[in-house]
N, C-alpha and C positions, 0 to 999 in steps of 0.2 A: 468606653461606654454609652458615650455621648448618643452616636450613631446607631445604640441597640435602641437606646429611649428612639430615641427622634422618627426610628425604624413604625414601632409601637405604636405612636404619640399619631403617623401618618395611618393608620393601620385604625385606630380607634375614635379619627373623625368621623372615615371614611364610612364606617359599621353604621357612625350617627344620623352618618347619609342615607342608609344602603335602601331604605322605601324606594327614598328616589332613584336609585339605577334596577333597580323590580326585587325579585324577592329571591328567599337561599333556591337554588339548584336540587331536583330530586338526587337523596344520599345516592343511590347508586353512578351516577354523572358522576359524580364528584366524587370520589372512590376510582370512576374510572380516572379521572385526571390528577389522582391523585400519584397512584401508580407511573400513569408516563411518565409525570414528573423525574420519577424515583430512578425509574428506569433510560433514561436518559439522561440522569445526571447522574449516572453507575460510571456510564466511555466520556470524560474530562480528558484535556487539555489545559497543561497547563505550562506555564512561565515562569521560571522560580529567579531570584531574586539572590540578590546575597545574602539574604535568610530568612524568608518566605517570597509565595508563590502564590503566583494569582492563576486560578483556574476562571476556566472556558468549557461553557455546554450548548448544543445544541436547543437548548431547551426555547426560545424564541419562536423553533414549529409549534411546541404543548402551550406558548403561552398566548399565538397566533390562534391559534384555534378554538381554546379557551372563550374566549375574550367572549364569541358566537356563538355560548351557553351557560355562561356562567358570568352569576352576575361578578362585581366586584370584590366584594369581600370572600363569594364564594373561591375565584383562583385564587386572592390571595392565602387561602388558608391552604389552597391545593400544590400553590405550589409551597408554602410551609412546611406543611408536611412533608412532600414530595423527599425537600431538605432534607427533612430528619434522619427520613430514613436512609438517604442516602450518607448522611454520616454517619448512623449507626452500619451500614456496611464495612465501612473505609476508616472506622473506627477513630471518625476526628479527636482531635479536642474536648472537652466538655466549651470554655469561651467562646471558640471560634464555631463550634457547629452553631453554637447559640446565634454567634455574631452574622452569621451565613442567614439560618434561618428567620432571625428579622434582616436583612437585608432583603431575601424572595419577601417576604410577607411586605413590605415597603416599598419595592419595586413593582411587584404586578400588584397592587393594588395599587397604586399613582397609573401602571397603564391605565387598567383597568378604566381607570375615571373617568380619563383619557380619554379612551376607547366612547367611554359613556356618553360622556360632556359633544365629542365631534360628531356622534353616531350614534344619536340612542333608537333603541330596541338592537334585534339580534340581525338584519337585514344582510344578504352577503348582495352584494351591488359594487359597482368600481366606487359609489362614496364609502362606503362601508371596508373596501377592502385600501382606501388611502390612510380611512381614520384607524383601520390594524396595521398599518406601514408605523406609524407613526406615532401608536403607538407601544410599538416594539418599542421606536427610537428611542423612547421614554422609559421603556424598565433595561436596552441593556448602557444607556448614559445614567440612570441608578449605579446601576449595579458596579460599572468600570468606575465612578466618583470615588462614593461608600470603601471597594476593594484597596484602590491608589492610594488615596487617603491613610486606612489604617494602616497597609506597605510601609508610604513614607515616613509616620511616625514612627513605627518600629525600627527601620531599620536608619531614620536620623537623616533619609537625600530627601532629594529634593522633590516635591511633588511633582514638577511640572515633566518632570523625567524617566518618574513611574506611567505617569500619563503616557505621551509619546514613544514608550517601547509597549505601550499596553492596548492602548488603544485601537489599532489600526490589525494588530489581531480580535478585537473583540467589532469593532465594525465589517470587519468582514463576515464572521461569525452570523451578525445578525440580519447581514442583505441580504447573506444568503440564505438561512433557515427561518424568514420573518414571512418572503412570501411560497415557500414550502408551506406553511401552515395554512396558508390563504388556499390552493393547489390544495391541499387535503383537505380541506373543507366545503372548499366545492363538490370534491369526489366523492364526500360522502351524501351529498346533500344530493346526487344526484341519482345516490338509487346503487342497485345491482352492484357488490362490491368497490363499485370503482378506485376505493378508498386506497383500497390496497396496489394501489399502481403505483399510490405518492410513500409506499415504504420503501423500495428496492429506491429511489431518488434520496430519499433523507437518512437508509445505510449509506448510501455512498459519498453523500454530500459531508457525514460523519464523521467517515474512514478520513474523508480527503481534509477533511477541518481539520481533523487531527495530527496529519501527515506533516501538515502548512505549519501546523504548529510546537509539532515536535521541532522542523529546521528552522524557526526562530527563535527553541526554548536550547537547541544548539548552541547555535547567533548569539546567542546572551551566555550559557556557557567560554565560551569561547572570549568574549570580552571580558566575562570577572577575571579568567586565566590570566586571558594582559593584563589587567588593571592589579589583579595579584602577584603576581611574576614582580610588573614593577613596583610596588613598594612592599617588594621580599628583595631588590636590589637593591633597598637601600642599605647604607654601612652601619652597623651594631655597634653599635661599646663595647657588646659583648655575648660571648655566648650564650650565654641567659636571656638577652634580652631578645636575640638570634634567632629562639628556641618558641620566647611566647609568640614573634611576630608571624611564624612560620604558620606556630600550628591556630590559632585566631585566620589567618590565613587561607589553610587548608581546610577549616568548620563553613566561611564562609565563602572559598570555593563550591562548596555541593549541597553546600544551604546546607548544612548540621548540625545535629542540635549540641553534639559536642565532639571533638577532637582528641587525639592522643600523638604524640611528635618523640618519637624514642631515640637515641643520636648513638654511635657511638664513642667514647671516648677513655684510651687507652687500655683498648679491652673491655668494657665495662660500661653498661648498656646505663642510662638512668630516659628519663622521657618527662615531659609538660603536657599539662589536660589542659584545656580553655573547654570553656561552660559561657551559658548568657550569664551569669555569675561572679564570674571573673576569670582569671587565671592562677594556673597553683604546678606546685612538682607533681611527676605520677607514682604513687608505687611500686614494692615488686610488683605486687601484685597485675597493679594494672600494664607496667611497663612487660611484664612478661606474655598475658592475653595478646598487646597489642603485638608481641614480637611472634606470635604462636597461630592467631585466630586469621583466615582467605576467611574475601571479600563474601560473605555471607549473613548470617544467623549470626547476634551479638552472643559474645561468650559472658561465663558470666561474672567474672572480674567486672566488666567492664557495664552492667549493666544497670547498676545505680546511675549512671551516668544519663542517662536520657531517662523522662519519662512518660514513652505513647512508646510502640509497636517501633520497634527503629529497623535498622538491618545497618552492619559494618564493612566499608568500602575501603580497603586496605592500598596501599603498592610499598613497590619498594624500592629503592636506587636504584641501576644500575653498575656491573661492572664496574670499575674505574670511574668512578663519582670520588666527591676530592671527603668527601664523607659521607660516612655508610648512617644513612638513615628509612625508616619504619613510621610509614603516619596509615593512621586508622580512624576515620571521619564514620560515625552514626548517626544515622540519616533517618527517614521515613522511607519508609519501598518504593521504587519505584517501578515501574512498566517496566517488563523482559528486553523491551527491545532499547531500552535506554543506556542499562547495567553498561551493560562494557563500553560506552559513552562515557561511565561516570570513572569509572575503571584506570580508563589512558588518561582525560583528565589532571588525577588525579596522580598519575606516573609521569604527564610532564611534568605536574607542580614539585616533584617531588627532586625532578633532577637542580632543577633553581633553584630548591631551597636547599638543597645540599650545600653548590656554590655560596649561598647566604650563611648558609654556617660555617660554612670555611672564611670565607673575610671576612664575618667579623671573629673567630680566632686569631685569621693572619695579623688585622688589628688589631686587637688584647694581647699576643707576642710584641708587637710591635711597639705598643704602647709601652712596654713593661719592660721592654731593651733599649727605650728612648730614654724613659727615668731609673733606669741602672746605668747608663751611659751618665748622664748629669745628675745622677750621684757622685761618681765615681770623679766627673771631672770636678765638682764641688769638696771634691777630700782629697783631688789633687793639688788643689788649690789649699786645701787648709795642710797640707804636707808641705808643700812649698815654704810656707807661712813661719812652719816649722822647725823643719830646716835652717830657712836662716833665720831663725832666732839663735839654734841650740851650736848651729859655724859660729855665730855672730857672739856669745857667747865665751868662751873661752877662749877665742883668737884678742876678741879688745883684751882679759886678763891678759893671756903673753904678751900681748902687746902693750901693756899696761905697765908690767910688773918688769917688762926688758927695758923702757924707756927709762923708769926709776936706779932701774939699778946701773944703769949709764950715764944719766946725770947724777945718779949724789956715791958714784965708781969712788971706795976712798974714804970714804967718812958716813956711810954704814955700819954698823957692829956686825961683827961675825956674825950674830944668831939670827941678827934682821934678814941681813942678806944670804942665810940658810935658807928662813923660811920663805923670801921670796924664791928663791927658786925652784923649793920645793910648789910652790906655788904655783908657778908655771910649767914645771914638768905634770904636775896633777891633770892642769887643765889641756897639756898640752898631748898627753895621752885621752881626753875625754875626746879631743878633738879627733881620737886616731878611730880611739875605736866603732866613731860615731861617722867617718869615712870605710871603715873596715865595712860597718853592719850594708851600708850605701851599698857599695864596691857587692859583698855578697848577696847580695835580694838582686840586682843588676844581673849579674852571675845565672839566678837560682828561675829567673825572668827572660833570658837569650840560652836555657838548655845547658851552659856551659856549667854549672857547679857540679866540682868532681870532695869525692870523700872517700880518702885513702882508709883500706880495712888493716890492722893488725890488732893481733889478742892483747889483752884489757885485760890486769889483774885487777880485780874488783877492789879489793884492799888499796893497793894502791893507790886507783880512781879517786877512791874516798879521801886522800887523804890530798891530792893537787884539789880536789870542788875539795875542800877544809880551807886548804891553803889560799885559793881562786874566793874566799867569802870570808875574808883576815878582815874586810874594809864592813863587812854587814852582820855592826855588832849581836843585831837580834836571829843570827842562824844557827845552827846548831847541823852535822851529818852527821848521820849514825847507821852501821851495816847491819843490818837483820841477819842476812846469809850470805854468802860468794859459797856457791859447791863448785864453780871450774870458771877458766879464763871466756874471756867473748873476744867473739868478733866482729870489732867496728871501726868506726873516728875515732878515737877518745877526745880528739881534741872541737870537734863539733858536740859531743857530749857534753863536755863542758861550760862550750859558748852557751847550750840550749838552755843549763841549767841556769848557766850566770844573768842568764836572761830572763828569765825565771823568775831565780831571785830577786833582780832589780824592779822586775815591776809589783812582784807583791812586796819591797817595802814603800813601790811607790804610793801604792795604793791601801795598802797596812801598816802606816807607821805606826812603830812603835809593837808592832803582834810580834808572839816567837815567830819565828818559821824555820820549819823542820824539814831538812832533808834525810829521808831515809831512802834508803839504796838496799835489794833483795836482788838476786838471784839461786832462778829453781832448777837450773840447769835447761829447760826452755828459752827463756829470756833474762833479761838483764830490765827489773823496772827502780828506775827514781824517779820519789813525789816527792812533788813540793806543797808543801802545807802552808797554809798562814793561817791566822782568826780575824779577818779585815772584816769588812760588810758587803764582801762575795758579789757574785753576780747571777741579776734576773736567767731561769732556765730559758729565755726566748732572744736571750743575748749572746749568750757562749759562745757559741756557731761563729757570728758575726762578729767573735772578737778577736779573730784568729785572723777578719779581712784587712787587706792592705787599706794602712790611710787612716784606718780607724780605731775612736779615743774614744770608749765609750762616759768617759768622765770627764768631760773638756773640762771642769771648772779644776779639776785637781790634775790634770794635764798638763794647762796653762802652767798651776804651778808651780809643780815637778816636773816641766818639761818632758818633754819626747816628740817623739816623729809617727806614730800607730804603726812601728815597722817592727815590733820584740819580738807579740805572741807572733805575727804573718812572719819572723823570720824563724823562729824557733818548730813552729807547722809545716817551714817549707827544708830544714833541714830535718826533721823527722821521717817528712816522708825520701828522701834524698838518702835515710840510712837506711831503710825498710822498716822504719821503726812507723810506731804511732803515738799520740798525743791531745792527749782528753782532757781535756774542764769536768771537774764535780766539784759536788758544793762538799765543805766541811762537815763535820757533824759540830753542831752549832754556830755555826755562822764560816764566815770567811771560804774559800779556793782551795783545790786540790788537783795541782796540773799532778797526770800523771803518764811517763814515760816509759815504755816497751820498744827493746830492741831487741829483734830477738839476737838467741846467740850462737849462732848461725845463721846468719843471713841465703834467703837466696841469691840463684844466679838472675840479676837484673832482666826484666821482662821489656822484651823489645816495644818500644814508645817513646813517643815527646816524654807521656808520666813517668816512667820507669827511674828510679833512683840511677845516678852514679854513683856505682860505687870502682870501687881501686885498689885488689888490695897492695899493701907497701911488702918493699921487700923484705926480710925475714933480719938485713945485718940492722936494716933502719926502725924499726918497731919499735926498740930499750932507747932512742931516742930521745931523749924529752923536747918537750916543744913547749914554746910560750903561747899560752891564751891570749886572743886577738884584745878580749877586753868582751865587756857585760853591756851588751846596746842596750840602750828604756824605749820601751815603749810609749 
């Protein structure tokens, strides 16, 4: 806005001084120069930067010719009117049209003032030609300085970099076009239509300059592609961050007003939108439009992303790319000769973008794996500490009791001696149960855990469970239905139920514990129900992981290794059964073990349950429950 105001101030100053530079030219002559500026302005040569562009024309020839026929104010008015006509033809944004018109007005008026100062009058001689070339240099300098300042400010780039990349094309265009203007003026003044001889020269000059500008623009596009691929190659902490960077770079690469990047993940497409006002996830309609559109007209679902006349350039990663990507960039219409170059540039960038997104995905997976490994190591350390405590406690009691019996042998009353022996035996059994659990876990991890299948009578199983739970005063067993025998490993089922009851005693002390046994002909269902504090839904699956103790305070008070529920789930898997955790109505936990009445043959693979049928002669032989492990 400051540049626009400065140009109009310059025009006003020259207007005030206009009597010193000559009268206002005839209206017809003024109209002719307006038309000439408009026609030449419709043949632009553009250099595109990250988001904006610098446009060149051979209006220097029109300017030089106008110096010999128009006053400074008349020349400024003609250049301004011609630029407005050109902006209307190209449908340029209002603010940009205003800036271009103001810039033309200021530069043309200043150049005419320089010419009038150096060479009063409109004579065409050597001195006049030199003054015209000086005025053309002033015109070109003011134009390129103003445009470079605006582009540098809009893109937050170095003014010197924009100037260095733009000045060569501007100077070459001006140095060639300005002498053509002098020559055309001389031919017009000789009469006899000799001025028409300058038209082919001017056309050839325009085409040559357009080709040179096109080559320079191609060079700048390659530079942008190199810079974009370099920045995109940086590792990003997440896939979303990589997609944002890719979308931004695609938009700047093609100097677009908006861009959409779509990626396929797990068979589903998602996308990201980049605009001048920021980034955001793409809607489903925008993703669908980007996937289905071809380079050309902007689809209706994407039209709201740009506020000006635009086209869309699309590119898709080739087969075999690390990640399947689709890029769609909305930008101003480009000449036909440049459209294929834009498409090729975006396609080359898409391949690099695919690698960047894949690198971000691998980095995210690596970080998740590292975090999981660190968490596992931390749990293992906690497990070692817990196991050490669990082993030391009963061992200390056994040693102390044994030492007491040895020291006081013959002096202890029979009742105290029996009590100490029972205490030592109970702690030895506790130690045995813990070691058995550790051995079962080790066997499960080594894939050597076996389950012996045999017919099980549900009523008999319930009686055995009742006997097993005699040490749990709040637990009770009831059978709701028993329609037939079940083929499974009775000892493993008792071990699972014992662990679940021990877990309920630990985390719901004093709460009634119900063990409900049901057999419907297809499966044996055993539910262990407590009415304690329960487990939040987000932690219910994690409770079955190894070494996990959700309530560290209760675990430390009650003891435990964090293996009980893991062992239950592992044994259930080996039986071909399922073990789920639900919420008890009113609060608490309900563990549901569902064992198929007729388990299928094991499936090949590491995760297949290792089932082995026991001989019928051994099916009725009583077997001792190894004990209840604590979590």
